[in-house]
TORVO-51847 format. One record per residue (C-alpha): residue number from 1; residue in three letters; chain; z, y, x. Coordinates in steps of 0.05 Angstrom, whole numbers. Example, Ala and Ser with C-alpha at 12.3 -4.5 7.8 and 13.67 -1.06 7.14 Angstrom:
2
+-----+-----+-------+--------+--------+--------+
:   n : res : chain :      w :      v :      u :
+-----+-----+-------+--------+--------+--------+
:   1 : ALA :     A :    156 :    -90 :    246 :
:   2 : SER :     A :    143 :    -21 :    273 :
+-----+-----+-------+--------+--------+--------+
***
This chain:
435
+-----+-----+-------+--------+--------+--------+
:   n : res : chain :      w :      v :      u :
+-----+-----+-------+--------+--------+--------+
:   1 : MET :     A :    784 :   -323 :  -1788 :
:   2 : LYS :     A :    753 :   -373 :  -1740 :
:   3 : GLY :     A :    759 :   -353 :  -1667 :
:   4 : LEU :     A :    824 :   -313 :  -1675 :
:   5 : TYR :     A :    884 :   -337 :  -1635 :
:   6 : GLN :     A :    949 :   -308 :  -1610 :
:   7 : ASN :     A :    967 :   -303 :  -1536 :
:   8 : GLY :     A :   1038 :   -279 :  -1532 :
:   9 : ARG :     A :   1045 :   -222 :  -1582 :
:  10 : LEU :     A :    973 :   -199 :  -1580 :
:  11 : TRP :     A :    914 :   -228 :  -1619 :
:  12 : TRP :     A :    850 :   -249 :  -1584 :
:  13 : VAL :     A :    781 :   -268 :  -1608 :
:  14 : ARG :     A :    735 :   -319 :  -1576 :
:  15 : LEU :     A :    666 :   -347 :  -1590 :
:  16 : ARG :     A :    635 :   -410 :  -1560 :
:  17 : ILE :     A :    571 :   -394 :  -1521 :
:  18 : PRO :     A :    511 :   -433 :  -1548 :
:  19 : LYS :     A :    487 :   -490 :  -1503 :
:  20 : ASP :     A :    417 :   -462 :  -1494 :
:  21 : VAL :     A :    444 :   -398 :  -1460 :
:  22 : ARG :     A :    509 :   -425 :  -1430 :
:  23 : HIS :     A :    479 :   -434 :  -1361 :
:  24 : PHE :     A :    475 :   -357 :  -1355 :
:  25 : TYR :     A :    551 :   -354 :  -1357 :
:  26 : SER :     A :    608 :   -381 :  -1315 :
:  27 : THR :     A :    648 :   -401 :  -1376 :
:  28 : ASP :     A :    639 :   -436 :  -1443 :
:  29 : PHE :     A :    670 :   -380 :  -1485 :
:  30 : LYS :     A :    666 :   -305 :  -1494 :
:  31 : LYS :     A :    735 :   -276 :  -1508 :
:  32 : ALA :     A :    770 :   -209 :  -1513 :
:  33 : SER :     A :    839 :   -181 :  -1527 :
:  34 : LEU :     A :    844 :   -143 :  -1594 :
:  35 : GLN :     A :    904 :   -103 :  -1569 :
:  36 : THR :     A :    945 :   -113 :  -1631 :
:  37 : ALA :     A :   1000 :   -158 :  -1658 :
:  38 : ASP :     A :    978 :   -147 :  -1730 :
:  39 : ARG :     A :    933 :   -203 :  -1755 :
:  40 : ASN :     A :    898 :   -159 :  -1807 :
:  41 : VAL :     A :    882 :   -105 :  -1755 :
:  42 : ALA :     A :    859 :   -160 :  -1708 :
:  43 : THR :     A :    811 :   -187 :  -1760 :
:  44 : GLU :     A :    778 :   -119 :  -1768 :
:  45 : ARG :     A :    773 :   -108 :  -1693 :
:  46 : ALA :     A :    743 :   -177 :  -1682 :
:  47 : PHE :     A :    679 :   -165 :  -1721 :
:  48 : PRO :     A :    647 :   -115 :  -1671 :
:  49 : PHE :     A :    660 :   -163 :  -1614 :
:  50 : LEU :     A :    629 :   -222 :  -1651 :
:  51 : HIS :     A :    569 :   -180 :  -1672 :
:  52 : SER :     A :    558 :   -156 :  -1601 :
:  53 : TRP :     A :    563 :   -226 :  -1572 :
:  54 : LEU :     A :    515 :   -256 :  -1623 :
:  55 : ASN :     A :    465 :   -200 :  -1608 :
:  56 : GLU :     A :    473 :   -214 :  -1534 :
:  57 : PHE :     A :    459 :   -289 :  -1543 :
:  58 : GLU :     A :    398 :   -274 :  -1585 :
:  59 : SER :     A :    373 :   -223 :  -1534 :
:  60 : ILE :     A :    379 :   -273 :  -1478 :
:  61 : LYS :     A :    336 :   -322 :  -1517 :
:  62 : THR :     A :    282 :   -271 :  -1533 :
:  63 : THR :     A :    280 :   -228 :  -1470 :
:  64 : PRO :     A :    229 :   -254 :  -1419 :
:  65 : PRO :     A :    265 :   -276 :  -1355 :
:  66 : VAL :     A :    258 :   -237 :  -1290 :
:  67 : GLY :     A :    203 :   -271 :  -1248 :
:  68 : LYS :     A :    224 :   -328 :  -1202 :
:  69 : ASP :     A :    184 :   -302 :  -1143 :
:  70 : LEU :     A :    238 :   -290 :  -1090 :
:  71 : ALA :     A :    212 :   -222 :  -1069 :
:  72 : GLU :     A :    208 :   -200 :  -1142 :
:  73 : VAL :     A :    279 :   -226 :  -1154 :
:  74 : ALA :     A :    306 :   -189 :  -1094 :
:  75 : ASP :     A :    273 :   -123 :  -1115 :
:  76 : ALA :     A :    296 :   -130 :  -1187 :
:  77 : SER :     A :    366 :   -148 :  -1165 :
:  78 : GLU :     A :    373 :    -87 :  -1121 :
:  79 : PHE :     A :    345 :    -41 :  -1175 :
:  80 : LEU :     A :    389 :    -70 :  -1229 :
:  81 : GLN :     A :    452 :    -67 :  -1186 :
:  82 : ASP :     A :    438 :      7 :  -1170 :
:  83 : ALA :     A :    430 :     22 :  -1245 :
:  84 : ILE :     A :    494 :    -15 :  -1262 :
:  85 : ASP :     A :    532 :     22 :  -1208 :
:  86 : GLU :     A :    509 :     90 :  -1231 :
:  87 : ARG :     A :    528 :     74 :  -1303 :
:  88 : MET :     A :    597 :     51 :  -1282 :
:  89 : LYS :     A :    608 :    114 :  -1240 :
:  90 : ALA :     A :    587 :    158 :  -1299 :
:  91 : GLU :     A :    634 :    121 :  -1346 :
:  92 : ALA :     A :    692 :    126 :  -1296 :
:  93 : SER :     A :    680 :    201 :  -1288 :
:  94 : LYS :     A :    679 :    210 :  -1364 :
:  95 : GLN :     A :    745 :    173 :  -1373 :
:  96 : ALA :     A :    777 :    210 :  -1314 :
:  97 : LYS :     A :    761 :    278 :  -1344 :
:  98 : LYS :     A :    798 :    259 :  -1407 :
:  99 : LEU :     A :    859 :    234 :  -1368 :
: 100 : ALA :     A :    862 :    287 :  -1314 :
: 101 : ILE :     A :    852 :    351 :  -1355 :
: 102 : GLY :     A :    871 :    413 :  -1315 :
: 103 : GLN :     A :    876 :    374 :  -1250 :
: 104 : GLY :     A :    839 :    392 :  -1186 :
: 105 : ALA :     A :    776 :    360 :  -1161 :
: 106 : VAL :     A :    813 :    315 :  -1112 :
: 107 : GLN :     A :    859 :    289 :  -1166 :
: 108 : LEU :     A :    800 :    279 :  -1214 :
: 109 : ALA :     A :    762 :    240 :  -1161 :
: 110 : SER :     A :    822 :    196 :  -1147 :
: 111 : VAL :     A :    831 :    179 :  -1221 :
: 112 : ALA :     A :    756 :    166 :  -1228 :
: 113 : HIS :     A :    756 :    119 :  -1169 :
: 114 : ALA :     A :    815 :     79 :  -1197 :
: 115 : ILE :     A :    780 :     73 :  -1264 :
: 116 : TYR :     A :    715 :     53 :  -1230 :
: 117 : GLU :     A :    751 :     -3 :  -1192 :
: 118 : ASP :     A :    778 :    -32 :  -1258 :
: 119 : LEU :     A :    714 :    -25 :  -1299 :
: 120 : SER :     A :    675 :    -87 :  -1318 :
: 121 : VAL :     A :    600 :    -92 :  -1329 :
: 122 : GLU :     A :    614 :   -112 :  -1401 :
: 123 : GLU :     A :    642 :    -42 :  -1415 :
: 124 : VAL :     A :    582 :     -1 :  -1392 :
: 125 : LEU :     A :    519 :    -40 :  -1407 :
: 126 : ASN :     A :    483 :    -48 :  -1473 :
: 127 : VAL :     A :    459 :   -115 :  -1498 :
: 128 : THR :     A :    390 :   -112 :  -1465 :
: 129 : GLU :     A :    419 :    -90 :  -1398 :
: 130 : LYS :     A :    471 :   -145 :  -1400 :
: 131 : THR :     A :    416 :   -195 :  -1416 :
: 132 : LEU :     A :    376 :   -175 :  -1355 :
: 133 : ALA :     A :    438 :   -175 :  -1312 :
: 134 : LEU :     A :    455 :   -246 :  -1334 :
: 135 : LYS :     A :    385 :   -271 :  -1323 :
: 136 : GLN :     A :    383 :   -238 :  -1255 :
: 137 : ARG :     A :    450 :   -270 :  -1238 :
: 138 : ALA :     A :    425 :   -339 :  -1259 :
: 139 : LEU :     A :    363 :   -332 :  -1215 :
: 140 : ASN :     A :    400 :   -305 :  -1154 :
: 141 : PRO :     A :    414 :   -361 :  -1104 :
: 142 : LYS :     A :    481 :   -330 :  -1090 :
: 143 : PHE :     A :    503 :   -346 :  -1162 :
: 144 : CYS :     A :    474 :   -416 :  -1166 :
: 145 : ARG :     A :    528 :   -465 :  -1189 :
: 146 : LEU :     A :    526 :   -541 :  -1185 :
: 147 : SER :     A :    508 :   -544 :  -1259 :
: 148 : ASP :     A :    452 :   -493 :  -1248 :
: 149 : ALA :     A :    426 :   -536 :  -1191 :
: 150 : ARG :     A :    422 :   -596 :  -1236 :
: 151 : THR :     A :    385 :   -556 :  -1290 :
: 152 : LEU :     A :    334 :   -529 :  -1240 :
: 153 : TYR :     A :    325 :   -598 :  -1209 :
: 154 : LEU :     A :    305 :   -627 :  -1277 :
: 155 : GLU :     A :    259 :   -568 :  -1292 :
: 156 : VAL :     A :    217 :   -578 :  -1230 :
: 157 : HIS :     A :    221 :   -654 :  -1224 :
: 158 : PRO :     A :    155 :   -687 :  -1246 :
: 159 : ASN :     A :    195 :   -738 :  -1287 :
: 160 : GLY :     A :    252 :   -691 :  -1305 :
: 161 : SER :     A :    247 :   -708 :  -1379 :
: 162 : LYS :     A :    259 :   -782 :  -1369 :
: 163 : ASP :     A :    326 :   -810 :  -1391 :
: 164 : THR :     A :    337 :   -846 :  -1325 :
: 165 : ILE :     A :    327 :   -783 :  -1283 :
: 166 : ILE :     A :    370 :   -741 :  -1330 :
: 167 : GLU :     A :    427 :   -792 :  -1330 :
: 168 : ALA :     A :    426 :   -802 :  -1255 :
: 169 : SER :     A :    430 :   -727 :  -1240 :
: 170 : ASP :     A :    482 :   -716 :  -1295 :
: 171 : TYR :     A :    526 :   -772 :  -1269 :
: 172 : ALA :     A :    523 :   -748 :  -1196 :
: 173 : ILE :     A :    537 :   -675 :  -1212 :
: 174 : LYS :     A :    591 :   -692 :  -1263 :
: 175 : ASN :     A :    630 :   -735 :  -1212 :
: 176 : LEU :     A :    624 :   -681 :  -1159 :
: 177 : VAL :     A :    647 :   -627 :  -1207 :
: 178 : GLU :     A :    708 :   -669 :  -1225 :
: 179 : THR :     A :    728 :   -664 :  -1151 :
: 180 : VAL :     A :    708 :   -594 :  -1130 :
: 181 : GLY :     A :    696 :   -557 :  -1196 :
: 182 : ASP :     A :    631 :   -525 :  -1218 :
: 183 : CYS :     A :    630 :   -481 :  -1156 :
: 184 : TYR :     A :    575 :   -438 :  -1128 :
: 185 : LEU :     A :    532 :   -475 :  -1078 :
: 186 : VAL :     A :    545 :   -421 :  -1025 :
: 187 : ASP :     A :    620 :   -438 :  -1031 :
: 188 : LEU :     A :    611 :   -514 :  -1026 :
: 189 : THR :     A :    632 :   -543 :   -959 :
: 190 : ARG :     A :    617 :   -608 :   -923 :
: 191 : ASN :     A :    692 :   -625 :   -924 :
: 192 : GLU :     A :    691 :   -621 :  -1000 :
: 193 : LEU :     A :    633 :   -669 :  -1002 :
: 194 : ARG :     A :    671 :   -716 :   -957 :
: 195 : ARG :     A :    731 :   -710 :  -1003 :
: 196 : TRP :     A :    687 :   -728 :  -1062 :
: 197 : ILE :     A :    659 :   -789 :  -1025 :
: 198 : THR :     A :    730 :   -813 :  -1009 :
: 199 : ARG :     A :    752 :   -804 :  -1082 :
: 200 : ALA :     A :    689 :   -837 :  -1109 :
: 201 : CYS :     A :    696 :   -897 :  -1062 :
: 202 : SER :     A :    766 :   -909 :  -1089 :
: 203 : ARG :     A :    736 :   -917 :  -1159 :
: 204 : HIS :     A :    667 :   -948 :  -1148 :
: 205 : LYS :     A :    630 :   -994 :  -1101 :
: 206 : THR :     A :    603 :   -960 :  -1039 :
: 207 : THR :     A :    531 :   -975 :  -1059 :
: 208 : THR :     A :    543 :   -938 :  -1125 :
: 209 : VAL :     A :    572 :   -878 :  -1088 :
: 210 : ASN :     A :    513 :   -880 :  -1040 :
: 211 : ARG :     A :    464 :   -876 :  -1098 :
: 212 : GLN :     A :    501 :   -815 :  -1124 :
: 213 : LEU :     A :    501 :   -783 :  -1055 :
: 214 : ASN :     A :    426 :   -793 :  -1049 :
: 215 : GLN :     A :    417 :   -762 :  -1118 :
: 216 : LEU :     A :    458 :   -701 :  -1096 :
: 217 : LYS :     A :    416 :   -695 :  -1033 :
: 218 : ALA :     A :    353 :   -694 :  -1075 :
: 219 : ILE :     A :    382 :   -639 :  -1118 :
: 220 : PHE :     A :    402 :   -598 :  -1057 :
: 221 : ARG :     A :    332 :   -606 :  -1027 :
: 222 : THR :     A :    302 :   -580 :  -1092 :
: 223 : ILE :     A :    347 :   -519 :  -1090 :
: 224 : GLU :     A :    327 :   -506 :  -1018 :
: 225 : ALA :     A :    253 :   -507 :  -1037 :
: 226 : GLU :     A :    260 :   -467 :  -1101 :
: 227 : LEU :     A :    312 :   -414 :  -1082 :
: 228 : GLY :     A :    303 :   -410 :  -1007 :
: 229 : MET :     A :    374 :   -432 :   -992 :
: 230 : ASP :     A :    393 :   -471 :   -929 :
: 231 : LEU :     A :    439 :   -527 :   -949 :
: 232 : ARG :     A :    424 :   -578 :   -894 :
: 233 : SER :     A :    491 :   -566 :   -861 :
: 234 : LEU :     A :    523 :   -593 :   -925 :
: 235 : TYR :     A :    490 :   -661 :   -928 :
: 236 : ALA :     A :    452 :   -675 :   -863 :
: 237 : LYS :     A :    473 :   -743 :   -835 :
: 238 : LEU :     A :    527 :   -748 :   -888 :
: 239 : SER :     A :    538 :   -821 :   -906 :
: 240 : VAL :     A :    585 :   -867 :   -944 :
: 241 : PRO :     A :    634 :   -903 :   -897 :
: 242 : ASN :     A :    631 :   -980 :   -896 :
: 243 : LEU :     A :    569 :   -980 :   -939 :
: 244 : ALA :     A :    558 :  -1047 :   -976 :
: 245 : LYS :     A :    617 :  -1081 :   -941 :
: 246 : ASP :     A :    652 :  -1086 :  -1008 :
: 247 : ALA :     A :    591 :  -1117 :  -1042 :
: 248 : THR :     A :    598 :  -1185 :  -1075 :
: 249 : ASP :     A :    541 :  -1235 :  -1077 :
: 250 : ARG :     A :    510 :  -1242 :  -1146 :
: 251 : TYR :     A :    515 :  -1313 :  -1173 :
: 252 : THR :     A :    449 :  -1350 :  -1169 :
: 253 : PRO :     A :    445 :  -1410 :  -1217 :
: 254 : SER :     A :    424 :  -1476 :  -1188 :
: 255 : MET :     A :    368 :  -1518 :  -1216 :
: 256 : GLU :     A :    419 :  -1562 :  -1252 :
: 257 : ASP :     A :    451 :  -1499 :  -1282 :
: 258 : LEU :     A :    383 :  -1475 :  -1308 :
: 259 : LYS :     A :    368 :  -1542 :  -1339 :
: 260 : LEU :     A :    436 :  -1543 :  -1373 :
: 261 : ILE :     A :    427 :  -1472 :  -1399 :
: 262 : LEU :     A :    359 :  -1488 :  -1427 :
: 263 : LYS :     A :    388 :  -1549 :  -1462 :
: 264 : THR :     A :    449 :  -1511 :  -1488 :
: 265 : PHE :     A :    409 :  -1453 :  -1515 :
: 266 : ALA :     A :    347 :  -1492 :  -1537 :
: 267 : ASP :     A :    351 :  -1460 :  -1606 :
: 268 : ASP :     A :    353 :  -1389 :  -1578 :
: 269 : PRO :     A :    282 :  -1368 :  -1558 :
: 270 : THR :     A :    307 :  -1302 :  -1528 :
: 271 : ILE :     A :    352 :  -1335 :  -1477 :
: 272 : THR :     A :    301 :  -1390 :  -1465 :
: 273 : PHE :     A :    247 :  -1339 :  -1449 :
: 274 : ILE :     A :    294 :  -1299 :  -1404 :
: 275 : VAL :     A :    307 :  -1361 :  -1362 :
: 276 : TYR :     A :    232 :  -1375 :  -1354 :
: 277 : PHE :     A :    213 :  -1302 :  -1347 :
: 278 : GLY :     A :    257 :  -1282 :  -1289 :
: 279 : GLY :     A :    241 :  -1208 :  -1302 :
: 280 : ARG :     A :    283 :  -1148 :  -1316 :
: 281 : ILE :     A :    318 :  -1148 :  -1383 :
: 282 : SER :     A :    291 :  -1078 :  -1400 :
: 283 : GLU :     A :    220 :  -1105 :  -1391 :
: 284 : LEU :     A :    234 :  -1154 :  -1448 :
: 285 : SER :     A :    271 :  -1106 :  -1494 :
: 286 : GLY :     A :    214 :  -1055 :  -1488 :
: 287 : LEU :     A :    158 :  -1105 :  -1501 :
: 288 : MET :     A :    112 :  -1089 :  -1559 :
: 289 : LYS :     A :     78 :  -1139 :  -1604 :
: 290 : ALA :     A :     11 :  -1111 :  -1579 :
: 291 : ASP :     A :     32 :  -1131 :  -1508 :
: 292 : VAL :     A :     32 :  -1205 :  -1527 :
: 293 : HIS :     A :    -35 :  -1241 :  -1520 :
: 294 : LEU :     A :    -28 :  -1312 :  -1545 :
: 295 : ASP :     A :   -101 :  -1326 :  -1561 :
: 296 : GLU :     A :   -130 :  -1316 :  -1491 :
: 297 : PRO :     A :   -153 :  -1374 :  -1447 :
: 298 : VAL :     A :    -91 :  -1361 :  -1406 :
: 299 : PRO :     A :    -38 :  -1331 :  -1454 :
: 300 : TYR :     A :      0 :  -1273 :  -1423 :
: 301 : ILE :     A :     43 :  -1212 :  -1436 :
: 302 : THR :     A :     28 :  -1142 :  -1409 :
: 303 : ILE :     A :     87 :  -1106 :  -1379 :
: 304 : LYS :     A :     73 :  -1031 :  -1377 :
: 305 : GLU :     A :    108 :   -965 :  -1389 :
: 306 : ASN :     A :    112 :   -940 :  -1461 :
: 307 : ALA :     A :    149 :   -888 :  -1503 :
: 308 : ILE :     A :    212 :   -931 :  -1506 :
: 309 : ARG :     A :    223 :   -948 :  -1433 :
: 310 : SER :     A :    195 :   -933 :  -1365 :
: 311 : LEU :     A :    186 :   -983 :  -1308 :
: 312 : LYS :     A :    229 :   -985 :  -1246 :
: 313 : THR :     A :    170 :   -983 :  -1197 :
: 314 : PRO :     A :     94 :   -979 :  -1201 :
: 315 : SER :     A :     89 :  -1052 :  -1180 :
: 316 : SER :     A :    130 :  -1071 :  -1242 :
: 317 : GLU :     A :     67 :  -1061 :  -1284 :
: 318 : ARG :     A :     35 :  -1129 :  -1288 :
: 319 : GLU :     A :      9 :  -1186 :  -1330 :
: 320 : PHE :     A :     56 :  -1245 :  -1336 :
: 321 : PRO :     A :     23 :  -1312 :  -1355 :
: 322 : LEU :     A :     54 :  -1354 :  -1409 :
: 323 : VAL :     A :     58 :  -1429 :  -1395 :
: 324 : GLY :     A :    103 :  -1486 :  -1413 :
: 325 : GLY :     A :    171 :  -1467 :  -1441 :
: 326 : ALA :     A :    157 :  -1393 :  -1433 :
: 327 : LEU :     A :     96 :  -1399 :  -1478 :
: 328 : MET :     A :    135 :  -1437 :  -1532 :
: 329 : ALA :     A :    193 :  -1386 :  -1531 :
: 330 : MET :     A :    146 :  -1326 :  -1534 :
: 331 : THR :     A :    106 :  -1358 :  -1591 :
: 332 : ASN :     A :    171 :  -1364 :  -1631 :
: 333 : LEU :     A :    193 :  -1293 :  -1615 :
: 334 : HIS :     A :    125 :  -1264 :  -1634 :
: 335 : ALA :     A :    123 :  -1303 :  -1700 :
: 336 : ALA :     A :    193 :  -1277 :  -1718 :
: 337 : SER :     A :    174 :  -1205 :  -1701 :
: 338 : LEU :     A :    117 :  -1204 :  -1751 :
: 339 : GLU :     A :    167 :  -1202 :  -1807 :
: 340 : ASN :     A :    191 :  -1133 :  -1784 :
: 341 : PRO :     A :    147 :  -1070 :  -1787 :
: 342 : SER :     A :    173 :  -1046 :  -1719 :
: 343 : GLN :     A :    123 :  -1044 :  -1662 :
: 344 : GLY :     A :    173 :  -1078 :  -1617 :
: 345 : LEU :     A :    174 :  -1153 :  -1603 :
: 346 : LEU :     A :    250 :  -1150 :  -1610 :
: 347 : PRO :     A :    258 :  -1097 :  -1664 :
: 348 : ARG :     A :    333 :  -1092 :  -1657 :
: 349 : TYR :     A :    327 :  -1073 :  -1583 :
: 350 : TYR :     A :    262 :  -1035 :  -1584 :
: 351 : LYS :     A :    294 :   -967 :  -1571 :
: 352 : PRO :     A :    315 :   -924 :  -1511 :
: 353 : ARG :     A :    367 :   -962 :  -1471 :
: 354 : GLY :     A :    354 :  -1023 :  -1514 :
: 355 : GLY :     A :    357 :  -1065 :  -1451 :
: 356 : ASP :     A :    431 :  -1048 :  -1444 :
: 357 : SER :     A :    445 :  -1072 :  -1515 :
: 358 : LEU :     A :    405 :  -1136 :  -1505 :
: 359 : SER :     A :    438 :  -1150 :  -1439 :
: 360 : ALA :     A :    508 :  -1140 :  -1468 :
: 361 : ASN :     A :    492 :  -1187 :  -1527 :
: 362 : ILE :     A :    463 :  -1242 :  -1484 :
: 363 : ASN :     A :    518 :  -1236 :  -1432 :
: 364 : LYS :     A :    571 :  -1249 :  -1485 :
: 365 : LYS :     A :    538 :  -1316 :  -1500 :
: 366 : LEU :     A :    528 :  -1333 :  -1426 :
: 367 : LYS :     A :    601 :  -1317 :  -1408 :
: 368 : ARG :     A :    625 :  -1370 :  -1455 :
: 369 : PHE :     A :    580 :  -1419 :  -1418 :
: 370 : ASN :     A :    596 :  -1395 :  -1348 :
: 371 : PRO :     A :    639 :  -1332 :  -1331 :
: 372 : LYS :     A :    595 :  -1317 :  -1271 :
: 373 : LEU :     A :    530 :  -1314 :  -1309 :
: 374 : THR :     A :    493 :  -1250 :  -1329 :
: 375 : THR :     A :    421 :  -1239 :  -1351 :
: 376 : HIS :     A :    403 :  -1213 :  -1282 :
: 377 : CYS :     A :    424 :  -1280 :  -1251 :
: 378 : PHE :     A :    360 :  -1311 :  -1279 :
: 379 : ARG :     A :    318 :  -1261 :  -1239 :
: 380 : HIS :     A :    350 :  -1288 :  -1176 :
: 381 : GLY :     A :    346 :  -1359 :  -1202 :
: 382 : MET :     A :    271 :  -1353 :  -1214 :
: 383 : LYS :     A :    260 :  -1322 :  -1146 :
: 384 : ASP :     A :    296 :  -1381 :  -1114 :
: 385 : LEU :     A :    257 :  -1430 :  -1157 :
: 386 : LEU :     A :    189 :  -1400 :  -1140 :
: 387 : LEU :     A :    201 :  -1391 :  -1066 :
: 388 : ARG :     A :    244 :  -1449 :  -1044 :
: 389 : VAL :     A :    230 :  -1504 :  -1095 :
: 390 : ALA :     A :    157 :  -1493 :  -1117 :
: 391 : ASN :     A :    136 :  -1465 :  -1049 :
: 392 : VAL :     A :    100 :  -1405 :  -1080 :
: 393 : PRO :     A :     78 :  -1354 :  -1027 :
: 394 : GLU :     A :    123 :  -1293 :  -1026 :
: 395 : TYR :     A :     67 :  -1244 :  -1042 :
: 396 : LEU :     A :     50 :  -1284 :  -1105 :
: 397 : CYS :     A :    124 :  -1289 :  -1124 :
: 398 : ASN :     A :    129 :  -1213 :  -1117 :
: 399 : GLU :     A :     70 :  -1203 :  -1164 :
: 400 : ILE :     A :     98 :  -1250 :  -1216 :
: 401 : GLN :     A :    166 :  -1216 :  -1215 :
: 402 : GLY :     A :    142 :  -1145 :  -1206 :
: 403 : HIS :     A :    172 :  -1132 :  -1138 :
: 404 : GLY :     A :    139 :  -1085 :  -1088 :
: 405 : ALA :     A :     83 :  -1113 :  -1046 :
: 406 : ALA :     A :    108 :  -1146 :   -982 :
: 407 : THR :     A :     54 :  -1112 :   -940 :
: 408 : VAL :     A :      8 :  -1052 :   -947 :
: 409 : ALA :     A :    -53 :  -1098 :   -948 :
: 410 : ARG :     A :    -26 :  -1136 :  -1008 :
: 411 : SER :     A :    -17 :  -1071 :  -1047 :
: 412 : TYR :     A :    -93 :  -1059 :  -1051 :
: 413 : GLY :     A :   -138 :  -1089 :  -1104 :
: 414 : ALA :     A :   -121 :  -1120 :  -1171 :
: 415 : GLY :     A :    -73 :  -1172 :  -1144 :
: 416 : ALA :     A :    -72 :  -1246 :  -1157 :
: 417 : ALA :     A :   -113 :  -1272 :  -1215 :
: 418 : LEU :     A :    -76 :  -1291 :  -1278 :
: 419 : ALA :     A :    -96 :  -1364 :  -1272 :
: 420 : LYS :     A :    -68 :  -1367 :  -1201 :
: 421 : LYS :     A :     -1 :  -1339 :  -1224 :
: 422 : ALA :     A :     -1 :  -1388 :  -1283 :
: 423 : GLU :     A :    -11 :  -1446 :  -1235 :
: 424 : ALA :     A :     47 :  -1423 :  -1192 :
: 425 : LEU :     A :     93 :  -1418 :  -1253 :
: 426 : GLU :     A :     73 :  -1487 :  -1277 :
: 427 : ARG :     A :     94 :  -1517 :  -1211 :
: 428 : ALA :     A :    161 :  -1480 :  -1216 :
: 429 : TYR :     A :    173 :  -1500 :  -1288 :
: 430 : GLU :     A :    162 :  -1574 :  -1271 :
: 431 : VAL :     A :    229 :  -1574 :  -1236 :
: 432 : LEU :     A :    263 :  -1550 :  -1300 :
: 433 : ALA :     A :    231 :  -1603 :  -1344 :
: 434 : PRO :     A :    283 :  -1650 :  -1375 :
: 435 : VAL :     A :    286 :  -1719 :  -1342 :
+-----+-----+-------+--------+--------+--------+
***
């Protein structure tokens, strides 16, 4: 029978708690001793436990949760705790009368008290009552674990369903739990957070640890707002020591490097376009055929959020003009994409996290050319080309590459006209033209 196992002489039964109700519990399994060394007897005794647990899981799914209003939660918690206490006292008195037959009132009370101290909530509540108790526990700030905090953070975050938000919060909480365990927030200390920072810095760059720390702070601030907890003493002025001092400068290809790369990969329109584009790799992998406008007076691509990928910042949404080598490469990519029914310009990579796959594939080719090269190097290379070689104003360079506006004034209006950006790119691409 699945779920039966032996611990010493006695048989036990356990059942994995379903994922959709697991956050109401402090463990992944329900388990109970069957109080027998006989496997056949254990099998018979296991069925009532399994039936009760399955009913409990189903009841949790179907019973409306206690309201999240703090006053309502407090009232319900006090009422529920009183009801549980009375039930446990009654059960203790009942068991004591069976054990202390013929004894005096003092002896009876003593036995009842001992039984009451050892009783668990599981023994005295029915399925509905246990369901309410579990829901109440999950909503009570006192019983909010790190994993609960992450769940609540995603529930109330305006973009909590986005993969990037989910992954960032998961990663931060997971790494903290590895150090301190899935503890209750009321038990978490500032020293434990410092211990996590020290451990994390021994495994990752300080800038990576700082991103995780900022993510944890965001989660803690959400818990403060939603559950009325005061956690500022945990994270206020907490920082990563020697931040960014272990950073290494990213390789920026020279103009000669870019020319040689374009010549080496002349038959690869994807790499060619990446060199001329200077954008984020996810912006290319998430591009749709409908985003490519080749028949306009100034051909261009539209970079905007879609169902496959989001954009890093609002300023990342833009129109990128196609001129020179970029126009030729995009024309080839678009023509090849028409043979595939996918909406994506690069069908193989038009999927969530497709940018990671595209980057890994291109990086393999680039590493054989130069071990220092990655796809992101071309973003720095194009910035250098636009600013220092073609003397493009910084605000215009920011609009072309999708960086934030340099000043508040620049952030108003529709931005530079497409023709103006095309002219700037033509000046930049002249430097890359073969001699």
